[in-house]
All heavy atoms as a GROMACS GRO file, in nm:
protein
  597
    1MET      N    1   0.154  -1.446  -0.556
    1MET     CA    2   0.106  -1.314  -0.519
    1MET      C    3   0.027  -1.323  -0.389
    1MET      O    4  -0.055  -1.411  -0.372
    1MET     CB    5   0.018  -1.258  -0.630
    1MET     CG    6  -0.038  -1.122  -0.597
    1MET     SD    7  -0.133  -1.060  -0.737
    1MET     CE    8  -0.213  -0.926  -0.657
    2ILE      N    9   0.054  -1.233  -0.298
    2ILE     CA   10  -0.019  -1.227  -0.172
    2ILE      C   11  -0.133  -1.127  -0.187
    2ILE      O   12  -0.114  -1.018  -0.238
    2ILE     CB   13   0.073  -1.181  -0.057
    2ILE    CG1   14   0.187  -1.280  -0.037
    2ILE    CG2   15  -0.004  -1.163   0.071
    2ILE    CD1   16   0.289  -1.234   0.064
    3ASN      N   17  -0.251  -1.166  -0.144
    3ASN     CA   18  -0.362  -1.072  -0.146
    3ASN      C   19  -0.351  -0.979  -0.026
    3ASN      O   20  -0.338  -1.025   0.087
    3ASN     CB   21  -0.496  -1.146  -0.141
    3ASN     CG   22  -0.522  -1.220  -0.270
    3ASN    OD1   23  -0.489  -1.172  -0.378
    3ASN    ND2   24  -0.580  -1.336  -0.260
    4LEU      N   25  -0.359  -0.851  -0.052
    4LEU     CA   26  -0.355  -0.754   0.057
    4LEU      C   27  -0.492  -0.749   0.126
    4LEU      O   28  -0.595  -0.760   0.059
    4LEU     CB   29  -0.320  -0.615   0.004
    4LEU     CG   30  -0.177  -0.601  -0.046
    4LEU    CD1   31  -0.160  -0.470  -0.121
    4LEU    CD2   32  -0.080  -0.606   0.069
    5PRO      N   33  -0.492  -0.735   0.257
    5PRO     CA   34  -0.620  -0.730   0.328
    5PRO      C   35  -0.693  -0.600   0.301
    5PRO      O   36  -0.632  -0.500   0.265
    5PRO     CB   37  -0.579  -0.739   0.474
    5PRO     CG   38  -0.444  -0.676   0.478
    5PRO     CD   39  -0.378  -0.716   0.347
    6ALA      N   40  -0.822  -0.605   0.318
    6ALA     CA   41  -0.902  -0.483   0.312
    6ALA      C   42  -0.893  -0.419   0.451
    6ALA      O   43  -0.969  -0.453   0.540
    6ALA     CB   44  -1.046  -0.515   0.276
    7THR      N   45  -0.796  -0.333   0.468
    7THR     CA   46  -0.776  -0.273   0.600
    7THR      C   47  -0.896  -0.184   0.634
    7THR      O   48  -0.950  -0.116   0.548
    7THR     CB   49  -0.645  -0.192   0.605
    7THR    OG1   50  -0.643  -0.098   0.499
    7THR    CG2   51  -0.525  -0.284   0.594
    8PRO      N   52  -0.935  -0.184   0.761
    8PRO     CA   53  -1.057  -0.114   0.800
    8PRO      C   54  -1.039   0.038   0.811
    8PRO      O   55  -0.928   0.088   0.827
    8PRO     CB   56  -1.088  -0.172   0.938
    8PRO     CG   57  -0.954  -0.211   0.994
    8PRO     CD   58  -0.875  -0.257   0.874
    9LEU      N   59  -1.151   0.104   0.801
    9LEU     CA   60  -1.157   0.247   0.832
    9LEU      C   61  -1.206   0.259   0.975
    9LEU      O   62  -1.303   0.194   1.014
    9LEU     CB   63  -1.255   0.319   0.739
    9LEU     CG   64  -1.215   0.328   0.593
    9LEU    CD1   65  -1.328   0.389   0.512
    9LEU    CD2   66  -1.089   0.409   0.576
   10GLN      N   67  -1.137   0.338   1.054
   10GLN     CA   68  -1.175   0.356   1.194
   10GLN      C   69  -1.217   0.502   1.214
   10GLN      O   70  -1.146   0.594   1.175
   10GLN     CB   71  -1.058   0.322   1.286
   10GLN     CG   72  -1.093   0.326   1.432
   10GLN     CD   73  -0.980   0.273   1.517
   10GLN    OE1   74  -0.882   0.219   1.469
   10GLN    NE2   75  -0.993   0.290   1.647
   11GLU      N   76  -1.334   0.520   1.273
   11GLU     CA   77  -1.384   0.654   1.296
   11GLU      C   78  -1.317   0.716   1.420
   11GLU      O   79  -1.294   0.647   1.519
   11GLU     CB   80  -1.536   0.653   1.315
   11GLU     CG   81  -1.596   0.792   1.321
   11GLU     CD   82  -1.747   0.791   1.322
   11GLU    OE1   83  -1.808   0.684   1.328
   11GLU    OE2   84  -1.803   0.902   1.318
   12TYR      N   85  -1.286   0.845   1.411
   12TYR     CA   86  -1.224   0.919   1.521
   12TYR      C   87  -1.308   1.043   1.550
   12TYR      O   88  -1.277   1.153   1.506
   12TYR     CB   89  -1.080   0.958   1.486
   12TYR     CG   90  -0.984   0.844   1.496
   12TYR    CD1   91  -0.968   0.754   1.392
   12TYR    CD2   92  -0.911   0.823   1.612
   12TYR    CE1   93  -0.881   0.647   1.402
   12TYR    CE2   94  -0.822   0.717   1.623
   12TYR     CZ   95  -0.809   0.629   1.518
   12TYR     OH   96  -0.722   0.524   1.528
   13PRO      N   97  -1.417   1.027   1.629
   13PRO     CA   98  -1.507   1.140   1.655
   13PRO      C   99  -1.442   1.256   1.729
   13PRO      O  100  -1.469   1.373   1.697
   13PRO     CB  101  -1.620   1.080   1.737
   13PRO     CG  102  -1.590   0.937   1.756
   13PRO     CD  103  -1.463   0.904   1.688
   14ALA      N  104  -1.356   1.229   1.826
   14ALA     CA  105  -1.293   1.338   1.902
   14ALA      C  106  -1.203   1.422   1.812
   14ALA      O  107  -1.203   1.545   1.820
   14ALA     CB  108  -1.214   1.281   2.020
   15LEU      N  109  -1.128   1.357   1.726
   15LEU     CA  110  -1.041   1.430   1.634
   15LEU      C  111  -1.125   1.508   1.532
   15LEU      O  112  -1.092   1.621   1.497
   15LEU     CB  113  -0.946   1.334   1.563
   15LEU     CG  114  -0.842   1.396   1.470
   15LEU    CD1  115  -0.760   1.503   1.540
   15LEU    CD2  116  -0.752   1.287   1.412
   16ALA      N  117  -1.235   1.448   1.489
   16ALA     CA  118  -1.326   1.518   1.396
   16ALA      C  119  -1.378   1.647   1.460
   16ALA      O  120  -1.380   1.753   1.397
   16ALA     CB  121  -1.441   1.427   1.356
   17ARG      N  122  -1.420   1.638   1.586
   17ARG     CA  123  -1.468   1.758   1.657
   17ARG      C  124  -1.358   1.862   1.668
   17ARG      O  125  -1.381   1.981   1.645
   17ARG     CB  126  -1.521   1.720   1.796
   17ARG     CG  127  -1.658   1.657   1.795
   17ARG     CD  128  -1.715   1.644   1.937
   17ARG     NE  129  -1.632   1.563   2.026
   17ARG     CZ  130  -1.636   1.429   2.032
   17ARG    NH1  131  -1.719   1.362   1.955
   17ARG    NH2  132  -1.558   1.365   2.116
   18ALA      N  133  -1.238   1.818   1.704
   18ALA     CA  134  -1.126   1.911   1.720
   18ALA      C  135  -1.092   1.981   1.588
   18ALA      O  136  -1.051   2.097   1.588
   18ALA     CB  137  -1.003   1.836   1.773
   19LEU      N  138  -1.112   1.911   1.478
   19LEU     CA  139  -1.082   1.969   1.347
   19LEU      C  140  -1.202   2.044   1.288
   19LEU      O  141  -1.189   2.108   1.183
   19LEU     CB  142  -1.038   1.859   1.250
   19LEU     CG  143  -0.905   1.792   1.284
   19LEU    CD1  144  -0.881   1.673   1.192
   19LEU    CD2  145  -0.790   1.891   1.274
   20GLY      N  146  -1.316   2.030   1.353
   20GLY     CA  147  -1.436   2.099   1.304
   20GLY      C  148  -1.498   2.036   1.182
   20GLY      O  149  -1.558   2.105   1.099
   21VAL      N  150  -1.484   1.904   1.170
   21VAL     CA  151  -1.546   1.833   1.057
   21VAL      C  152  -1.652   1.738   1.111
   21VAL      O  153  -1.650   1.699   1.228
   21VAL     CB  154  -1.441   1.756   0.974
   21VAL    CG1  155  -1.342   1.852   0.912
   21VAL    CG2  156  -1.370   1.651   1.056
   22GLY      N  157  -1.747   1.701   1.025
   22GLY     CA  158  -1.856   1.616   1.068
   22GLY      C  159  -1.810   1.478   1.112
   22GLY      O  160  -1.838   1.434   1.223
   23LYS      N  161  -1.738   1.410   1.026
   23LYS     CA  162  -1.687   1.277   1.056
   23LYS      C  163  -1.546   1.265   1.002
   23LYS      O  164  -1.512   1.326   0.901
   23LYS     CB  165  -1.774   1.167   0.994
   23LYS     CG  166  -1.908   1.150   1.060
   23LYS     CD  167  -1.978   1.028   1.006
   23LYS     CE  168  -2.107   1.006   1.083
   23LYS     NZ  169  -2.168   0.878   1.054
   24LEU      N  170  -1.465   1.185   1.070
   24LEU     CA  171  -1.329   1.162   1.025
   24LEU      C  172  -1.299   1.013   1.040
   24LEU      O  173  -1.322   0.954   1.146
   24LEU     CB  174  -1.229   1.243   1.108
   24LEU     CG  175  -1.083   1.222   1.072
   24LEU    CD1  176  -1.051   1.286   0.938
   24LEU    CD2  177  -0.994   1.279   1.181
   25PHE      N  178  -1.250   0.953   0.933
   25PHE     CA  179  -1.212   0.812   0.934
   25PHE      C  180  -1.065   0.802   0.896
   25PHE      O  181  -1.017   0.876   0.810
   25PHE     CB  182  -1.295   0.732   0.834
   25PHE     CG  183  -1.440   0.724   0.868
   25PHE    CD1  184  -1.527   0.825   0.830
   25PHE    CD2  185  -1.489   0.618   0.941
   25PHE    CE1  186  -1.662   0.819   0.862
   25PHE    CE2  187  -1.622   0.611   0.974
   25PHE     CZ  188  -1.709   0.711   0.935
   26ILE      N  189  -0.995   0.710   0.959
   26ILE     CA  190  -0.855   0.685   0.927
   26ILE      C  191  -0.843   0.540   0.881
   26ILE      O  192  -0.895   0.448   0.946
   26ILE     CB  193  -0.765   0.711   1.050
   26ILE    CG1  194  -0.772   0.860   1.085
   26ILE    CG2  195  -0.623   0.665   1.023
   26ILE    CD1  196  -0.692   0.899   1.207
   27LYS      N  197  -0.778   0.521   0.766
   27LYS     CA  198  -0.758   0.387   0.713
   27LYS      C  199  -0.643   0.322   0.788
   27LYS      O  200  -0.534   0.376   0.795
   27LYS     CB  201  -0.728   0.392   0.564
   27LYS     CG  202  -0.723   0.256   0.499
   27LYS     CD  203  -0.750   0.266   0.352
   27LYS     CE  204  -0.739   0.135   0.280
   27LYS     NZ  205  -0.835   0.035   0.322
   28ARG      N  206  -0.667   0.206   0.845
   28ARG     CA  207  -0.571   0.137   0.931
   28ARG      C  208  -0.474   0.050   0.852
   28ARG      O  209  -0.479  -0.073   0.855
   28ARG     CB  210  -0.646   0.055   1.036
   28ARG     CG  211  -0.730   0.136   1.132
   28ARG     CD  212  -0.644   0.219   1.226
   28ARG     NE  213  -0.540   0.142   1.290
   28ARG     CZ  214  -0.555   0.073   1.404
   28ARG    NH1  215  -0.669   0.077   1.468
   28ARG    NH2  216  -0.456   0.004   1.454
   29GLU      N  217  -0.384   0.114   0.778
   29GLU     CA  218  -0.285   0.040   0.700
   29GLU      C  219  -0.186  -0.036   0.788
   29GLU      O  220  -0.118  -0.125   0.742
   29GLU     CB  221  -0.210   0.136   0.607
   29GLU     CG  222  -0.295   0.192   0.495
   29GLU     CD  223  -0.342   0.086   0.396
   29GLU    OE1  224  -0.263   0.002   0.354
   29GLU    OE2  225  -0.461   0.088   0.362
   30ASP      N  226  -0.180   0.000   0.915
   30ASP     CA  227  -0.092  -0.073   1.006
   30ASP      C  228  -0.143  -0.215   1.030
   30ASP      O  229  -0.073  -0.297   1.088
   30ASP     CB  230  -0.079   0.001   1.140
   30ASP     CG  231  -0.212   0.019   1.210
   30ASP    OD1  232  -0.311   0.060   1.146
   30ASP    OD2  233  -0.218  -0.007   1.332
   31LEU      N  234  -0.262  -0.246   0.983
   31LEU     CA  235  -0.317  -0.380   0.999
   31LEU      C  236  -0.290  -0.469   0.877
   31LEU      O  237  -0.344  -0.579   0.866
   31LEU     CB  238  -0.468  -0.373   1.027
   31LEU     CG  239  -0.503  -0.300   1.158
   31LEU    CD1  240  -0.654  -0.291   1.175
   31LEU    CD2  241  -0.439  -0.368   1.278
   32ASN      N  242  -0.203  -0.423   0.786
   32ASN     CA  243  -0.158  -0.509   0.676
   32ASN      C  244  -0.082  -0.628   0.734
   32ASN      O  245  -0.041  -0.628   0.850
   32ASN     CB  246  -0.067  -0.431   0.581
   32ASN     CG  247  -0.144  -0.352   0.479
   32ASN    OD1  248  -0.250  -0.394   0.434
   32ASN    ND2  249  -0.092  -0.237   0.442
   33HIS      N  250  -0.058  -0.728   0.650
   33HIS     CA  251   0.009  -0.851   0.694
   33HIS      C  252   0.138  -0.826   0.770
   33HIS      O  253   0.163  -0.885   0.874
   33HIS     CB  254   0.041  -0.942   0.574
   33HIS     CG  255  -0.078  -0.996   0.505
   33HIS    ND1  256  -0.158  -1.093   0.558
   33HIS    CD2  257  -0.132  -0.965   0.385
   33HIS    CE1  258  -0.256  -1.121   0.475
   33HIS    NE2  259  -0.243  -1.045   0.368
   34SER      N  260   0.221  -0.738   0.718
   34SER     CA  261   0.353  -0.715   0.778
   34SER      C  262   0.351  -0.608   0.886
   34SER      O  263   0.450  -0.587   0.954
   34SER     CB  264   0.453  -0.672   0.670
   34SER     OG  265   0.422  -0.542   0.626
   35GLY      N  266   0.239  -0.539   0.898
   35GLY     CA  267   0.232  -0.427   0.991
   35GLY      C  268   0.284  -0.299   0.930
   35GLY      O  269   0.292  -0.196   0.996
   36SER      N  270   0.322  -0.304   0.804
   36SER     CA  271   0.378  -0.188   0.736
   36SER      C  272   0.281  -0.132   0.634
   36SER      O  273   0.219  -0.206   0.558
   36SER     CB  274   0.507  -0.227   0.665
   36SER     OG  275   0.551  -0.123   0.581
   37HIS      N  276   0.272   0.000   0.627
   37HIS     CA  277   0.188   0.064   0.527
   37HIS      C  278   0.249   0.054   0.387
   37HIS      O  279   0.182   0.080   0.289
   37HIS     CB  280   0.163   0.211   0.564
   37HIS     CG  281   0.287   0.294   0.563
   37HIS    ND1  282   0.380   0.290   0.664
   37HIS    CD2  283   0.333   0.382   0.472
   37HIS    CE1  284   0.479   0.373   0.636
   37HIS    NE2  285   0.452   0.430   0.520
   38LYS      N  286   0.373   0.015   0.377
   38LYS     CA  287   0.441   0.008   0.248
   38LYS      C  288   0.397  -0.113   0.164
   38LYS      O  289   0.429  -0.120   0.045
   38LYS     CB  290   0.593   0.002   0.268
   38LYS     CG  291   0.651   0.123   0.337
   38LYS     CD  292   0.652   0.242   0.244
   38LYS     CE  293   0.718   0.361   0.313
   38LYS     NZ  294   0.761   0.461   0.220
   39ASP      N  295   0.323  -0.207   0.223
   39ASP     CA  296   0.277  -0.325   0.148
   39ASP      C  297   0.198  -0.285   0.024
   39ASP      O  298   0.211  -0.347  -0.081
   39ASP     CB  299   0.189  -0.415   0.235
   39ASP     CG  300   0.263  -0.475   0.353
   39ASP    OD1  301   0.386  -0.463   0.361
   39ASP    OD2  302   0.196  -0.536   0.438
   40ARG      N  303   0.113  -0.186   0.036
   40ARG     CA  304   0.024  -0.145  -0.074
   40ARG      C  305   0.102  -0.111  -0.200
   40ARG      O  306   0.059  -0.140  -0.310
   40ARG     CB  307  -0.060  -0.025  -0.035
   40ARG     CG  308  -0.163  -0.057   0.064
   40ARG     CD  309  -0.301  -0.067   0.005
   40ARG     NE  310  -0.387  -0.104   0.114
   40ARG     CZ  311  -0.454  -0.217   0.120
   40ARG    NH1  312  -0.452  -0.300   0.020
   40ARG    NH2  313  -0.526  -0.246   0.225
   41GLY      N  314   0.215  -0.046  -0.186
   41GLY     CA  315   0.291  -0.006  -0.303
   41GLY      C  316   0.395  -0.107  -0.347
   41GLY      O  317   0.414  -0.129  -0.467
   42LEU      N  318   0.462  -0.169  -0.252
   42LEU     CA  319   0.572  -0.258  -0.286
   42LEU      C  320   0.526  -0.389  -0.347
   42LEU      O  321   0.578  -0.432  -0.449
   42LEU     CB  322   0.657  -0.288  -0.161
   42LEU     CG  323   0.773  -0.386  -0.187
   42LEU    CD1  324   0.879  -0.320  -0.273
   42LEU    CD2  325   0.832  -0.435  -0.057
   43TRP      N  326   0.430  -0.454  -0.287
   43TRP     CA  327   0.393  -0.588  -0.332
   43TRP      C  328   0.345  -0.593  -0.477
   43TRP      O  329   0.390  -0.676  -0.554
   43TRP     CB  330   0.293  -0.651  -0.238
   43TRP     CG  331   0.348  -0.675  -0.100
   43TRP    CD1  332   0.472  -0.639  -0.052
   43TRP    CD2  333   0.283  -0.739   0.007
   43TRP    NE1  334   0.485  -0.676   0.079
   43TRP    CE2  335   0.370  -0.738   0.118
   43TRP    CE3  336   0.158  -0.796   0.022
   43TRP    CZ2  337   0.337  -0.793   0.240
   43TRP    CZ3  338   0.125  -0.851   0.145
   43TRP    CH2  339   0.213  -0.850   0.252
   44PRO      N  340   0.255  -0.503  -0.519
   44PRO     CA  341   0.215  -0.506  -0.660
   44PRO      C  342   0.333  -0.477  -0.755
   44PRO      O  343   0.342  -0.534  -0.863
   44PRO     CB  344   0.110  -0.396  -0.670
   44PRO     CG  345   0.057  -0.382  -0.532
   44PRO     CD  346   0.173  -0.408  -0.442
   45TYR      N  347   0.424  -0.391  -0.711
   45TYR     CA  348   0.540  -0.360  -0.794
   45TYR      C  349   0.629  -0.482  -0.810
   45TYR      O  350   0.673  -0.514  -0.921
   45TYR     CB  351   0.618  -0.244  -0.731
   45TYR     CG  352   0.739  -0.202  -0.812
   45TYR    CD1  353   0.724  -0.142  -0.936
   45TYR    CD2  354   0.867  -0.223  -0.764
   45TYR    CE1  355   0.835  -0.104  -1.011
   45TYR    CE2  356   0.978  -0.186  -0.837
   45TYR     CZ  357   0.961  -0.126  -0.961
   45TYR     OH  358   1.070  -0.090  -1.034
   46VAL      N  359   0.654  -0.554  -0.702
   46VAL     CA  360   0.737  -0.675  -0.709
   46VAL      C  361   0.667  -0.781  -0.793
   46VAL      O  362   0.730  -0.850  -0.874
   46VAL     CB  363   0.770  -0.728  -0.568
   46VAL    CG1  364   0.841  -0.862  -0.576
   46VAL    CG2  365   0.857  -0.628  -0.494
   47ASP      N  366   0.535  -0.794  -0.779
   47ASP     CA  367   0.460  -0.889  -0.862
   47ASP      C  368   0.477  -0.856  -1.011
   47ASP      O  369   0.492  -0.944  -1.094
   47ASP     CB  370   0.312  -0.888  -0.826
   47ASP     CG  371   0.282  -0.960  -0.695
   47ASP    OD1  372   0.366  -1.040  -0.649
   47ASP    OD2  373   0.173  -0.935  -0.639
   48LYS      N  374   0.474  -0.727  -1.044
   48LYS     CA  375   0.491  -0.685  -1.182
   48LYS      C  376   0.630  -0.720  -1.233
   48LYS      O  377   0.646  -0.772  -1.344
   48LYS     CB  378   0.467  -0.535  -1.195
   48LYS     CG  379   0.481  -0.483  -1.335
   48LYS     CD  380   0.455  -0.334  -1.343
   48LYS     CE  381   0.474  -0.286  -1.486
   48LYS     NZ  382   0.450  -0.143  -1.499
   49LEU      N  383   0.733  -0.694  -1.152
   49LEU     CA  384   0.869  -0.730  -1.191
   49LEU      C  385   0.882  -0.880  -1.212
   49LEU      O  386   0.944  -0.926  -1.308
   49LEU     CB  387   0.969  -0.683  -1.085
   49LEU     CG  388   0.991  -0.533  -1.072
   49LEU    CD1  389   1.082  -0.503  -0.953
   49LEU    CD2  390   1.047  -0.475  -1.199
   50ALA      N  391   0.824  -0.959  -1.122
   50ALA     CA  392   0.831  -1.105  -1.134
   50ALA      C  393   0.761  -1.152  -1.261
   50ALA      O  394   0.810  -1.243  -1.329
   50ALA     CB  395   0.770  -1.170  -1.011
   51ALA      N  396   0.648  -1.092  -1.294
   51ALA     CA  397   0.576  -1.130  -1.416
   51ALA      C  398   0.657  -1.098  -1.541
   51ALA      O  399   0.639  -1.163  -1.644
   51ALA     CB  400   0.441  -1.057  -1.421
   52GLN      N  401   0.747  -1.001  -1.531
   52GLN     CA  402   0.834  -0.965  -1.644
   52GLN      C  403   0.962  -1.049  -1.645
   52GLN      O  404   1.049  -1.027  -1.727
   52GLN     CB  405   0.869  -0.817  -1.636
   52GLN     CG  406   0.750  -0.726  -1.656
   52GLN     CD  407   0.784  -0.580  -1.630
   52GLN    OE1  408   0.890  -0.547  -1.576
   52GLN    NE2  409   0.692  -0.492  -1.666
   53GLY      N  410   0.973  -1.144  -1.551
   53GLY     CA  411   1.087  -1.234  -1.549
   53GLY      C  412   1.200  -1.192  -1.456
   53GLY      O  413   1.300  -1.262  -1.445
   54GLU      N  414   1.186  -1.079  -1.389
   54GLU     CA  415   1.290  -1.034  -1.296
   54GLU      C  416   1.290  -1.126  -1.173
   54GLU      O  417   1.186  -1.163  -1.122
   54GLU     CB  418   1.266  -0.890  -1.253
   54GLU     CG  419   1.272  -0.790  -1.365
   54GLU     CD  420   1.411  -0.775  -1.425
   54GLU    OE1  421   1.511  -0.803  -1.356
   54GLU    OE2  422   1.419  -0.735  -1.542
   55ARG      N  423   1.407  -1.160  -1.125
   55ARG     CA  424   1.418  -1.245  -1.007
   55ARG      C  425   1.495  -1.178  -0.894
   55ARG      O  426   1.502  -1.231  -0.783
   55ARG     CB  427   1.486  -1.378  -1.044
   55ARG     CG  428   1.405  -1.461  -1.140
   55ARG     CD  429   1.276  -1.508  -1.075
   55ARG     NE  430   1.188  -1.570  -1.172
   55ARG     CZ  431   1.070  -1.521  -1.207
   55ARG    NH1  432   1.026  -1.409  -1.158
   55ARG    NH2  433   0.996  -1.583  -1.295
   56GLU      N  434   1.553  -1.063  -0.921
   56GLU     CA  435   1.628  -0.990  -0.819
   56GLU      C  436   1.599  -0.841  -0.833
   56GLU      O  437   1.576  -0.792  -0.943
   56GLU     CB  438   1.779  -1.011  -0.837
   56GLU     CG  439   1.823  -1.154  -0.817
   56GLU     CD  440   1.973  -1.171  -0.840
   56GLU    OE1  441   2.041  -1.072  -0.872
   56GLU    OE2  442   2.020  -1.284  -0.826
   57PHE      N  443   1.599  -0.772  -0.720
   57PHE     CA  444   1.589  -0.628  -0.721
   57PHE      C  445   1.653  -0.576  -0.594
   57PHE      O  446   1.678  -0.651  -0.500
   57PHE     CB  447   1.444  -0.579  -0.736
   57PHE     CG  448   1.357  -0.605  -0.617
   57PHE    CD1  449   1.337  -0.506  -0.522
   57PHE    CD2  450   1.293  -0.726  -0.601
   57PHE    CE1  451   1.256  -0.529  -0.412
   57PHE    CE2  452   1.212  -0.750  -0.491
   57PHE     CZ  453   1.193  -0.652  -0.396
   58CYS      N  454   1.681  -0.449  -0.592
   58CYS     CA  455   1.747  -0.387  -0.478
   58CYS      C  456   1.664  -0.270  -0.429
   58CYS      O  457   1.605  -0.197  -0.509
   58CYS     CB  458   1.885  -0.339  -0.521
   58CYS     SG  459   1.978  -0.260  -0.389
   59LEU      N  460   1.658  -0.253  -0.298
   59LEU     CA  461   1.592  -0.136  -0.242
   59LEU      C  462   1.673  -0.087  -0.125
   59LEU      O  463   1.749  -0.160  -0.063
   59LEU     CB  464   1.448  -0.168  -0.199
   59LEU     CG  465   1.426  -0.280  -0.096
   59LEU    CD1  466   1.432  -0.227   0.044
   59LEU    CD2  467   1.291  -0.344  -0.122
   60THR      N  468   1.660   0.041  -0.098
   60THR     CA  469   1.731   0.102   0.014
   60THR      C  470   1.629   0.137   0.121
   60THR      O  471   1.538   0.215   0.096
   60THR     CB  472   1.804   0.229  -0.031
   60THR    OG1  473   1.894   0.195  -0.137
   60THR    CG2  474   1.881   0.290   0.082
   61SER      N  475   1.642   0.074   0.237
   61SER     CA  476   1.549   0.102   0.346
   61SER      C  477   1.603   0.043   0.475
   61SER      O  478   1.667  -0.060   0.475
   61SER     CB  479   1.412   0.041   0.316
   61SER     OG  480   1.326   0.059   0.427
   62SER      N  481   1.574   0.112   0.582
   62SER     CA  482   1.602   0.056   0.714
   62SER      C  483   1.474   0.054   0.796
   62SER      O  484   1.475   0.027   0.915
   62SER     CB  485   1.708   0.139   0.786
   62SER     OG  486   1.662   0.272   0.801
   63GLY      N  487   1.362   0.080   0.729
   63GLY     CA  488   1.236   0.092   0.801
   63GLY      C  489   1.124   0.010   0.740
   63GLY      O  490   1.142  -0.108   0.709
   64ASN      N  491   1.010   0.074   0.719
   64ASN     CA  492   0.889   0.004   0.678
   64ASN      C  493   0.902  -0.067   0.543
   64ASN      O  494   0.846  -0.174   0.524
   64ASN     CB  495   0.770   0.099   0.673
   64ASN     CG  496   0.717   0.130   0.810
   64ASN    OD1  497   0.718   0.046   0.899
   64ASN    ND2  498   0.670   0.251   0.830
   65LEU      N  499   0.974  -0.009   0.448
   65LEU     CA  500   0.989  -0.074   0.318
   65LEU      C  501   1.066  -0.204   0.333
   65LEU      O  502   1.030  -0.306   0.273
   65LEU     CB  503   1.058   0.019   0.219
   65LEU     CG  504   1.065  -0.032   0.076
   65LEU    CD1  505   0.926  -0.050   0.017
   65LEU    CD2  506   1.147   0.063  -0.011
   66ALA      N  507   1.170  -0.205   0.416
   66ALA     CA  508   1.247  -0.327   0.439
   66ALA      C  509   1.162  -0.433   0.509
   66ALA      O  510   1.170  -0.551   0.476
   66ALA     CB  511   1.372  -0.296   0.522
   67ILE      N  512   1.080  -0.391   0.603
   67ILE     CA  513   0.991  -0.485   0.673
   67ILE      C  514   0.895  -0.548   0.574
   67ILE      O  515   0.874  -0.669   0.571
   67ILE     CB  516   0.914  -0.413   0.785
   67ILE    CG1  517   1.008  -0.371   0.896
   67ILE    CG2  518   0.801  -0.500   0.839
   67ILE    CD1  519   0.947  -0.273   0.995
   68SER      N  520   0.835  -0.466   0.489
   68SER     CA  521   0.741  -0.514   0.389
   68SER      C  522   0.809  -0.610   0.291
   68SER      O  523   0.755  -0.715   0.258
   68SER     CB  524   0.679  -0.397   0.314
   68SER     OG  525   0.586  -0.441   0.219
   69ALA      N  526   0.928  -0.574   0.244
   69ALA     CA  527   1.000  -0.658   0.149
   69ALA      C  528   1.040  -0.792   0.212
   69ALA      O  529   1.029  -0.897   0.148
   69ALA     CB  530   1.124  -0.585   0.098
   70ALA      N  531   1.084  -0.789   0.336
   70ALA     CA  532   1.121  -0.913   0.404
   70ALA      C  533   1.002  -1.005   0.422
   70ALA      O  534   1.011  -1.127   0.400
   70ALA     CB  535   1.184  -0.881   0.539
   71TYR      N  536   0.888  -0.950   0.459
   71TYR     CA  537   0.768  -1.030   0.475
   71TYR      C  538   0.725  -1.089   0.341
   71TYR      O  539   0.693  -1.207   0.330
   71TYR     CB  540   0.654  -0.947   0.533
   71TYR     CG  541   0.531  -1.028   0.565
   71TYR    CD1  542   0.518  -1.091   0.688
   71TYR    CD2  543   0.431  -1.045   0.471
   71TYR    CE1  544   0.406  -1.167   0.717
   71TYR    CE2  545   0.319  -1.122   0.498
   71TYR     CZ  546   0.307  -1.183   0.622
   71TYR     OH  547   0.196  -1.260   0.649
   72TYR      N  548   0.728  -1.008   0.236
   72TYR     CA  549   0.692  -1.055   0.102
   72TYR      C  550   0.783  -1.168   0.058
   72TYR      O  551   0.737  -1.270   0.008
   72TYR     CB  552   0.697  -0.940   0.004
   72TYR     CG  553   0.651  -0.978  -0.134
   72TYR    CD1  554   0.518  -0.957  -0.173
   72TYR    CD2  555   0.736  -1.037  -0.226
   72TYR    CE1  556   0.474  -0.993  -0.298
   72TYR    CE2  557   0.694  -1.074  -0.351
   72TYR     CZ  558   0.562  -1.053  -0.386
   72TYR     OH  559   0.518  -1.091  -0.510
   73ALA      N  560   0.914  -1.151   0.076
   73ALA     CA  561   1.011  -1.253   0.034
   73ALA      C  562   0.990  -1.383   0.112
   73ALA      O  563   1.004  -1.493   0.056
   73ALA     CB  564   1.152  -1.201   0.055
   74GLN      N  565   0.956  -1.372   0.237
   74GLN     CA  566   0.931  -1.492   0.319
   74GLN      C  567   0.810  -1.570   0.267
   74GLN      O  568   0.810  -1.692   0.266
   74GLN     CB  569   0.908  -1.450   0.463
   74GLN     CG  570   0.883  -1.566   0.558
   74GLN     CD  571   0.853  -1.516   0.699
   74GLN    OE1  572   0.780  -1.419   0.717
   74GLN    NE2  573   0.911  -1.580   0.796
   75LYS      N  574   0.707  -1.499   0.223
   75LYS     CA  575   0.584  -1.563   0.177
   75LYS      C  576   0.588  -1.602   0.030
   75LYS      O  577   0.504  -1.677  -0.017
   75LYS     CB  578   0.463  -1.471   0.202
   75LYS     CG  579   0.441  -1.439   0.348
   75LYS     CD  580   0.411  -1.565   0.426
   75LYS     CE  581   0.390  -1.535   0.572
   75LYS     NZ  582   0.369  -1.655   0.652
   76ASN      N  583   0.685  -1.551  -0.045
   76ASN     CA  584   0.699  -1.579  -0.188
   76ASN      C  585   0.843  -1.618  -0.220
   76ASN      O  586   0.913  -1.543  -0.285
   76ASN     CB  587   0.661  -1.455  -0.270
   76ASN     CG  588   0.516  -1.422  -0.262
   76ASN    OD1  589   0.437  -1.485  -0.329
   76ASN    ND2  590   0.481  -1.325  -0.180
   77PRO      N  591   0.886  -1.735  -0.176
   77PRO     CA  592   1.027  -1.773  -0.198
   77PRO      C  593   1.061  -1.793  -0.345
   77PRO      O  594   0.982  -1.816  -0.426
   77PRO     CB  595   1.041  -1.903  -0.121
   77PRO     CG  596   0.905  -1.952  -0.092
   77PRO     CD  597   0.812  -1.836  -0.108
   0.00000   0.00000   0.00000
C-alpha cells in the first residue's frame, strides 16, 4: 500500500476577494505522487480489492484515472 501525501491547502486571496468571501483555500491534489487527483479514490479501492484476494481488475480511462492506475501498478508490482 502506498501512503498518499497530505496535499497542501493553498490560499487564493485574489479569488476570495472576487467571490466576496473572507478566505479561500484550494486543496492541491495535483501534488499527489502521480500528479493525478484520482489517487485519493483509486488507490484505497485497489488496496481493498487486493486484500480480498483480487489480482486483476479493469478500468476505462484515457486520462487521470489511467495515470493514477499506472503509477500505482508500478509501485505495487
